Each structure stands twice: as C-alpha cells, then as structure tokens.
BATORMAR-901234 format. One record per residue (C-alpha): x, y negated, z negated; residue in one letter; residue number from 1. Coordinates in Angstrom, 1 decimal. Example, Ala and Ser with C-alpha at 12.3 -4.5 7.8 and 13.67 -1.06 7.14 Angstrom:
REM residues 2
<rec x="12.3" y="4.5" z="-7.8" residuo="A" num="1"/>
<rec x="13.7" y="1.1" z="-7.1" residuo="S" num="2"/>
REM end
This chain:
REM residues 200
<rec x="209.4" y="-181.1" z="-49.3" residuo="M" num="1"/>
<rec x="206.9" y="-178.2" z="-48.9" residuo="R" num="2"/>
<rec x="209.2" y="-175.8" z="-50.9" residuo="V" num="3"/>
<rec x="209.5" y="-178.4" z="-53.7" residuo="L" num="4"/>
<rec x="205.7" y="-178.9" z="-53.7" residuo="K" num="5"/>
<rec x="205.1" y="-175.1" z="-53.8" residuo="R" num="6"/>
<rec x="207.6" y="-174.7" z="-56.7" residuo="K" num="7"/>
<rec x="205.9" y="-177.6" z="-58.6" residuo="L" num="8"/>
<rec x="202.5" y="-175.9" z="-58.1" residuo="M" num="9"/>
<rec x="203.8" y="-172.5" z="-59.2" residuo="I" num="10"/>
<rec x="205.4" y="-174.1" z="-62.3" residuo="S" num="11"/>
<rec x="202.1" y="-175.9" z="-63.2" residuo="M" num="12"/>
<rec x="200.2" y="-172.7" z="-62.7" residuo="L" num="13"/>
<rec x="202.5" y="-170.8" z="-65.1" residuo="I" num="14"/>
<rec x="202.3" y="-173.6" z="-67.7" residuo="I" num="15"/>
<rec x="198.5" y="-173.6" z="-67.4" residuo="G" num="16"/>
<rec x="198.4" y="-169.8" z="-67.9" residuo="I" num="17"/>
<rec x="200.7" y="-170.1" z="-70.9" residuo="C" num="18"/>
<rec x="198.7" y="-172.9" z="-72.4" residuo="L" num="19"/>
<rec x="195.4" y="-171.0" z="-71.9" residuo="Y" num="20"/>
<rec x="196.9" y="-167.8" z="-73.5" residuo="A" num="21"/>
<rec x="198.3" y="-169.7" z="-76.4" residuo="F" num="22"/>
<rec x="195.1" y="-171.6" z="-76.9" residuo="G" num="23"/>
<rec x="193.1" y="-168.4" z="-77.0" residuo="N" num="24"/>
<rec x="195.5" y="-167.0" z="-79.6" residuo="L" num="25"/>
<rec x="195.4" y="-170.1" z="-81.7" residuo="S" num="26"/>
<rec x="191.6" y="-169.9" z="-81.9" residuo="F" num="27"/>
<rec x="191.7" y="-166.3" z="-83.3" residuo="A" num="28"/>
<rec x="190.8" y="-166.4" z="-87.0" residuo="E" num="29"/>
<rec x="190.6" y="-163.9" z="-89.8" residuo="K" num="30"/>
<rec x="188.0" y="-164.2" z="-92.5" residuo="W" num="31"/>
<rec x="188.4" y="-163.7" z="-96.2" residuo="Q" num="32"/>
<rec x="184.9" y="-163.0" z="-97.6" residuo="P" num="33"/>
<rec x="183.8" y="-164.5" z="-100.9" residuo="Y" num="34"/>
<rec x="186.5" y="-167.1" z="-101.1" residuo="Q" num="35"/>
<rec x="184.3" y="-169.9" z="-102.5" residuo="F" num="36"/>
<rec x="185.5" y="-173.5" z="-102.6" residuo="R" num="37"/>
<rec x="183.0" y="-174.8" z="-105.1" residuo="G" num="38"/>
<rec x="180.8" y="-177.9" z="-104.9" residuo="D" num="39"/>
<rec x="178.7" y="-176.1" z="-102.3" residuo="E" num="40"/>
<rec x="175.2" y="-174.6" z="-101.9" residuo="R" num="41"/>
<rec x="174.0" y="-171.7" z="-99.8" residuo="Y" num="42"/>
<rec x="170.3" y="-171.1" z="-99.2" residuo="E" num="43"/>
<rec x="169.1" y="-167.9" z="-97.5" residuo="Y" num="44"/>
<rec x="165.9" y="-166.4" z="-96.3" residuo="K" num="45"/>
<rec x="165.7" y="-162.6" z="-97.0" residuo="V" num="46"/>
<rec x="163.4" y="-160.4" z="-95.0" residuo="T" num="47"/>
<rec x="162.9" y="-156.6" z="-95.2" residuo="W" num="48"/>
<rec x="160.4" y="-153.8" z="-94.9" residuo="K" num="49"/>
<rec x="158.8" y="-152.1" z="-97.9" residuo="Q" num="50"/>
<rec x="156.3" y="-149.4" z="-97.3" residuo="N" num="51"/>
<rec x="155.9" y="-150.5" z="-93.7" residuo="G" num="52"/>
<rec x="155.1" y="-154.1" z="-94.8" residuo="E" num="53"/>
<rec x="157.3" y="-157.1" z="-94.1" residuo="K" num="54"/>
<rec x="158.5" y="-158.9" z="-97.2" residuo="K" num="55"/>
<rec x="160.2" y="-162.3" z="-97.6" residuo="E" num="56"/>
<rec x="162.1" y="-164.1" z="-100.3" residuo="A" num="57"/>
<rec x="164.5" y="-167.0" z="-100.8" residuo="I" num="58"/>
<rec x="167.9" y="-166.6" z="-102.4" residuo="Y" num="59"/>
<rec x="170.2" y="-169.6" z="-103.2" residuo="A" num="60"/>
<rec x="173.6" y="-169.9" z="-104.7" residuo="L" num="61"/>
<rec x="175.1" y="-173.2" z="-106.0" residuo="E" num="62"/>
<rec x="178.6" y="-173.6" z="-107.2" residuo="L" num="63"/>
<rec x="179.7" y="-176.9" z="-109.0" residuo="K" num="64"/>
<rec x="183.2" y="-177.7" z="-110.2" residuo="K" num="65"/>
<rec x="183.2" y="-178.8" z="-113.8" residuo="T" num="66"/>
<rec x="185.8" y="-181.0" z="-115.7" residuo="D" num="67"/>
<rec x="186.8" y="-178.0" z="-117.7" residuo="Q" num="68"/>
<rec x="189.8" y="-175.7" z="-117.2" residuo="K" num="69"/>
<rec x="190.7" y="-172.2" z="-118.4" residuo="T" num="70"/>
<rec x="193.7" y="-171.6" z="-120.7" residuo="G" num="71"/>
<rec x="195.7" y="-170.9" z="-117.6" residuo="E" num="72"/>
<rec x="194.7" y="-174.2" z="-116.0" residuo="G" num="73"/>
<rec x="192.2" y="-172.8" z="-113.5" residuo="E" num="74"/>
<rec x="189.1" y="-174.8" z="-112.6" residuo="D" num="75"/>
<rec x="185.8" y="-173.7" z="-114.2" residuo="I" num="76"/>
<rec x="182.6" y="-173.7" z="-112.1" residuo="F" num="77"/>
<rec x="179.0" y="-173.9" z="-113.0" residuo="E" num="78"/>
<rec x="177.1" y="-171.3" z="-110.9" residuo="V" num="79"/>
<rec x="173.4" y="-171.3" z="-110.4" residuo="T" num="80"/>
<rec x="171.3" y="-168.5" z="-108.7" residuo="Y" num="81"/>
<rec x="167.8" y="-169.1" z="-107.4" residuo="I" num="82"/>
<rec x="165.5" y="-166.3" z="-106.5" residuo="N" num="83"/>
<rec x="162.1" y="-167.2" z="-105.1" residuo="K" num="84"/>
<rec x="159.6" y="-164.7" z="-103.9" residuo="G" num="85"/>
<rec x="156.3" y="-163.0" z="-104.8" residuo="T" num="86"/>
<rec x="155.5" y="-160.1" z="-107.2" residuo="L" num="87"/>
<rec x="152.4" y="-158.3" z="-108.1" residuo="S" num="88"/>
<rec x="150.9" y="-158.5" z="-111.6" residuo="R" num="89"/>
<rec x="152.3" y="-155.1" z="-112.4" residuo="E" num="90"/>
<rec x="155.8" y="-156.1" z="-111.3" residuo="Q" num="91"/>
<rec x="155.7" y="-159.2" z="-113.5" residuo="L" num="92"/>
<rec x="155.1" y="-157.0" z="-116.5" residuo="E" num="93"/>
<rec x="157.9" y="-154.6" z="-115.7" residuo="S" num="94"/>
<rec x="161.0" y="-156.9" z="-116.1" residuo="G" num="95"/>
<rec x="160.8" y="-159.6" z="-113.4" residuo="A" num="96"/>
<rec x="162.1" y="-162.0" z="-116.1" residuo="F" num="97"/>
<rec x="165.6" y="-160.7" z="-115.5" residuo="F" num="98"/>
<rec x="165.6" y="-161.0" z="-111.7" residuo="G" num="99"/>
<rec x="163.4" y="-159.2" z="-109.3" residuo="F" num="100"/>
<rec x="165.7" y="-157.8" z="-106.6" residuo="W" num="101"/>
<rec x="165.8" y="-154.4" z="-108.3" residuo="S" num="102"/>
<rec x="162.0" y="-154.4" z="-108.3" residuo="L" num="103"/>
<rec x="162.0" y="-155.0" z="-104.5" residuo="Y" num="104"/>
<rec x="164.3" y="-152.0" z="-104.1" residuo="G" num="105"/>
<rec x="166.9" y="-154.0" z="-102.2" residuo="I" num="106"/>
<rec x="170.5" y="-154.7" z="-103.2" residuo="S" num="107"/>
<rec x="171.6" y="-158.2" z="-102.1" residuo="L" num="108"/>
<rec x="175.3" y="-157.5" z="-102.2" residuo="N" num="109"/>
<rec x="174.8" y="-154.5" z="-99.8" residuo="I" num="110"/>
<rec x="172.5" y="-156.5" z="-97.6" residuo="L" num="111"/>
<rec x="174.9" y="-159.5" z="-97.4" residuo="M" num="112"/>
<rec x="178.1" y="-157.6" z="-97.0" residuo="L" num="113"/>
<rec x="178.6" y="-154.1" z="-98.2" residuo="N" num="114"/>
<rec x="181.9" y="-154.1" z="-100.2" residuo="P" num="115"/>
<rec x="183.0" y="-151.1" z="-98.2" residuo="A" num="116"/>
<rec x="183.0" y="-153.1" z="-95.0" residuo="Y" num="117"/>
<rec x="184.5" y="-156.4" z="-96.3" residuo="S" num="118"/>
<rec x="188.1" y="-155.3" z="-95.5" residuo="F" num="119"/>
<rec x="187.3" y="-155.2" z="-91.8" residuo="F" num="120"/>
<rec x="187.4" y="-158.9" z="-91.5" residuo="F" num="121"/>
<rec x="190.8" y="-159.2" z="-93.3" residuo="T" num="122"/>
<rec x="192.3" y="-157.0" z="-90.6" residuo="Q" num="123"/>
<rec x="190.8" y="-158.2" z="-87.4" residuo="M" num="124"/>
<rec x="190.9" y="-161.5" z="-85.4" residuo="D" num="125"/>
<rec x="187.6" y="-163.3" z="-85.0" residuo="L" num="126"/>
<rec x="187.5" y="-164.0" z="-81.3" residuo="K" num="127"/>
<rec x="185.0" y="-163.0" z="-78.6" residuo="I" num="128"/>
<rec x="186.0" y="-159.7" z="-77.0" residuo="G" num="129"/>
<rec x="187.9" y="-158.4" z="-80.1" residuo="E" num="130"/>
<rec x="187.3" y="-154.8" z="-80.9" residuo="K" num="131"/>
<rec x="188.7" y="-152.7" z="-83.7" residuo="M" num="132"/>
<rec x="188.2" y="-149.1" z="-84.6" residuo="N" num="133"/>
<rec x="188.1" y="-148.3" z="-88.4" residuo="F" num="134"/>
<rec x="188.4" y="-144.5" z="-88.6" residuo="Y" num="135"/>
<rec x="185.7" y="-142.9" z="-90.6" residuo="G" num="136"/>
<rec x="183.7" y="-146.2" z="-90.8" residuo="A" num="137"/>
<rec x="183.1" y="-147.1" z="-87.2" residuo="G" num="138"/>
<rec x="184.0" y="-149.7" z="-84.6" residuo="T" num="139"/>
<rec x="183.5" y="-153.5" z="-85.1" residuo="V" num="140"/>
<rec x="183.0" y="-155.6" z="-82.0" residuo="K" num="141"/>
<rec x="183.0" y="-159.4" z="-81.8" residuo="V" num="142"/>
<rec x="180.5" y="-160.1" z="-79.0" residuo="I" num="143"/>
<rec x="179.5" y="-163.8" z="-79.0" residuo="A" num="144"/>
<rec x="179.1" y="-167.0" z="-80.9" residuo="K" num="145"/>
<rec x="175.8" y="-168.1" z="-82.4" residuo="E" num="146"/>
<rec x="174.4" y="-171.0" z="-84.4" residuo="K" num="147"/>
<rec x="172.6" y="-170.1" z="-87.7" residuo="V" num="148"/>
<rec x="171.4" y="-172.6" z="-90.3" residuo="G" num="149"/>
<rec x="173.2" y="-175.4" z="-88.5" residuo="G" num="150"/>
<rec x="176.6" y="-173.6" z="-88.5" residuo="R" num="151"/>
<rec x="178.3" y="-171.7" z="-85.7" residuo="E" num="152"/>
<rec x="179.8" y="-168.3" z="-86.2" residuo="G" num="153"/>
<rec x="181.1" y="-165.1" z="-84.5" residuo="F" num="154"/>
<rec x="178.6" y="-162.3" z="-83.9" residuo="V" num="155"/>
<rec x="180.2" y="-159.1" z="-85.2" residuo="C" num="156"/>
<rec x="178.6" y="-155.7" z="-84.8" residuo="Q" num="157"/>
<rec x="179.5" y="-152.4" z="-86.5" residuo="L" num="158"/>
<rec x="178.8" y="-149.2" z="-84.6" residuo="F" num="159"/>
<rec x="179.1" y="-145.5" z="-85.5" residuo="Q" num="160"/>
<rec x="179.3" y="-143.8" z="-82.1" residuo="E" num="161"/>
<rec x="176.4" y="-145.5" z="-80.2" residuo="D" num="162"/>
<rec x="174.4" y="-146.5" z="-83.2" residuo="K" num="163"/>
<rec x="174.3" y="-150.1" z="-84.4" residuo="L" num="164"/>
<rec x="174.6" y="-150.1" z="-88.2" residuo="L" num="165"/>
<rec x="175.1" y="-153.8" z="-89.2" residuo="V" num="166"/>
<rec x="175.4" y="-157.1" z="-87.5" residuo="E" num="167"/>
<rec x="177.0" y="-160.2" z="-89.1" residuo="W" num="168"/>
<rec x="177.4" y="-163.8" z="-88.0" residuo="V" num="169"/>
<rec x="180.6" y="-165.1" z="-89.5" residuo="I" num="170"/>
<rec x="181.8" y="-168.7" z="-89.9" residuo="D" num="171"/>
<rec x="185.5" y="-168.3" z="-91.0" residuo="P" num="172"/>
<rec x="185.1" y="-171.6" z="-93.0" residuo="D" num="173"/>
<rec x="182.4" y="-170.2" z="-95.3" residuo="L" num="174"/>
<rec x="182.7" y="-167.6" z="-98.0" residuo="A" num="175"/>
<rec x="179.5" y="-165.7" z="-97.1" residuo="M" num="176"/>
<rec x="178.1" y="-164.6" z="-93.7" residuo="P" num="177"/>
<rec x="175.6" y="-166.9" z="-91.9" residuo="L" num="178"/>
<rec x="173.5" y="-163.9" z="-91.2" residuo="R" num="179"/>
<rec x="173.6" y="-160.2" z="-92.0" residuo="S" num="180"/>
<rec x="171.3" y="-157.6" z="-90.4" residuo="R" num="181"/>
<rec x="171.0" y="-153.9" z="-91.3" residuo="V" num="182"/>
<rec x="169.8" y="-151.4" z="-88.8" residuo="F" num="183"/>
<rec x="168.5" y="-147.8" z="-88.9" residuo="E" num="184"/>
<rec x="168.3" y="-145.8" z="-85.7" residuo="E" num="185"/>
<rec x="169.0" y="-149.1" z="-83.9" residuo="N" num="186"/>
<rec x="165.9" y="-150.7" z="-85.4" residuo="K" num="187"/>
<rec x="166.2" y="-153.8" z="-87.7" residuo="L" num="188"/>
<rec x="165.4" y="-152.9" z="-91.3" residuo="Q" num="189"/>
<rec x="166.5" y="-156.0" z="-93.3" residuo="S" num="190"/>
<rec x="168.1" y="-159.4" z="-92.8" residuo="Q" num="191"/>
<rec x="169.5" y="-162.2" z="-94.8" residuo="I" num="192"/>
<rec x="169.9" y="-165.5" z="-92.9" residuo="E" num="193"/>
<rec x="171.3" y="-168.9" z="-93.9" residuo="L" num="194"/>
<rec x="168.7" y="-171.6" z="-93.9" residuo="V" num="195"/>
<rec x="171.0" y="-174.3" z="-95.1" residuo="K" num="196"/>
<rec x="174.6" y="-174.9" z="-96.3" residuo="Y" num="197"/>
<rec x="175.5" y="-178.1" z="-98.0" residuo="S" num="198"/>
<rec x="178.4" y="-179.7" z="-99.9" residuo="K" num="199"/>
<rec x="177.3" y="-181.1" z="-103.3" residuo="I" num="200"/>
REM end
C-alpha cells in the first residue's frame, strides 16, 4: 500500500512539473509591432528634456475602418493624428501648421520604437526571465510585468554592456508599446507613455 501511495505521489509530482513547464511555455508570446487592427484609439503623454527643461505634449492616433475597399479587396481605414502641446510665438511662425514634432527636436518614431530595434520582438519570447543577445545591438531582457494606461505588459530593457539604452513595456495584443523610455548614461531622457487605449 505504501509503495502504491509513493508511486502515485511521484506520478502526480511529475505530472505537476510537466503541466507547470508546459504552462510557462504556452504563456510565452512574440510581438509583431505596428500590426494595427483598426477601430481603435491610442493616446500618449510624451515627456522629454529640451535645453535642460522638461517638456510635455499629447499624441493620439485613431484608426477607423471604413466601408470602402481597395481594388484588391483590402479594407480602407480613416486615420487621425492628434498632436497637442505648446509652442512659442516664434515657433508658431516657423511652420507649426504642418505638425510640431520637428520643432521640438524629437522624432516620435525613434522615441516610440526605433525601427532598428523592432525586429528584436519578432525573434524573442515575451516571458519574464527571457534574455536575448543581438550581436552589435545589445542584449534585451524581459524583467517584469507592469500596468500602464490600464493595460498590462512585459517590461523589456535593452542594454549595451552595462548601459541601459531603452526600456519598453509591451502588451502583445496591441500594435504599439504601452511605454517607451530612452536613456543616456543610464539617465532618463525622454518617455512616451500610454494614457488610454480604447476600441471605437
């Protein structure tokens, strides 16, 4: 009877370990950046330093599916961009009418997700403890989970040697990061952070 009990306990332990390992594997996800679904709205708060002064602005992106199709039958989307911030009188006169990010001296696509780094996430699993070395670019580590703008994502950090370059919070279900932070000499220089995501 004891031998049977022991065998049963060992079998249950092995099954438990297998289920745990399989469960961890099944939760690992990869992320495809900029794969928008449409009928959605992203609103971000952007902060950065300019001439030693902290600056803030709002950036929003809205994508709505229309009833129209392309000649190939693909859906057509109406896309709206909203930039909200402050400019001096001089900056208003120098071309703010066409969008002011160039006047701020900051590139949103580099701040959000440098195209040179986007391939990292198509290669690695998003699970806590994951680490991948991309020769010449650095090492990406998945260190935790965090809530940003009401969504939960994986905190991913890019290092070159011991220097932190960029930190992203990634929700694999969304097309853009929940938050992106850029560092210089391990000090935060700029950040774009999701305030709200909604389906429309």
